[in-house]
N, C-alpha and C positions, 0 to 999 in steps of 0.2 A: 630782362630776358632778351638777348639780342641775336640768338641763333635761329636759323630757319626751323620752324616747328615749335619753338618754345612758347610762343603766344597761343598755340592751339592746345597746349596741355591743360587738362581739367584739374580742378583742385585735388581730386583723388589721385590722378597721375603724378602730380607734383609731390604729394605726400609719399606715394610709393617710391618714387625716384629718390626722394630724400632718405628714406629708410634703406634703400639699396646702397646709397652712397656711404652709409655708416656701417655697411657690412652685414645687414640682416638678410637671412635666407627667406625664400618664398614662404616657408612654413611660419617663420617668426613674424613676417609681415602680415600673413593671413590672421594670425592670432592677435596681433596688435590692432588691426583694423576691423576685426570681426568679419572677414571675408573668407570665402572658400579658397583653398590653395590653387585650384584650377582658375578661379577668377583673377587671382594675383598674377598667375602666369600669363593669362590673356592680356591683362593690363600692361604687363611688362613688355609683351610682344608689340603692342600698340605704341608704347612709349619709345621703344627702340626704333620703330619705323618712323615715328614723328620727328625724332631728333637725329635720325640717320646714324645711329650707333650700331656697330656690328655685334656687341655683346654687353653684358651688364658691367664689366669693368670699365669699358669706354663710356658707358652711360654714367657711371659714378664720377669719372673724371669730368664729363660734360656738366653734370649737376654741380660739382664744386666750382666750376667757372661761371655758370649761368643762373644758378638759383640763389 
């Protein structure tokens, strides 16, 4: 992980970002990880901030390059 913020991602954030990068919705991610949908949305907001991505599509591109 060589992008600013990448080293600060938690294991859960990496897993969520990985699932976003394969096209899963927040609902699908919440079911996959046994989390509430609101919790997934909060995690995603934190992830976007940490990796400086404006949206989930850019986050998915980022994940493909850095994870």
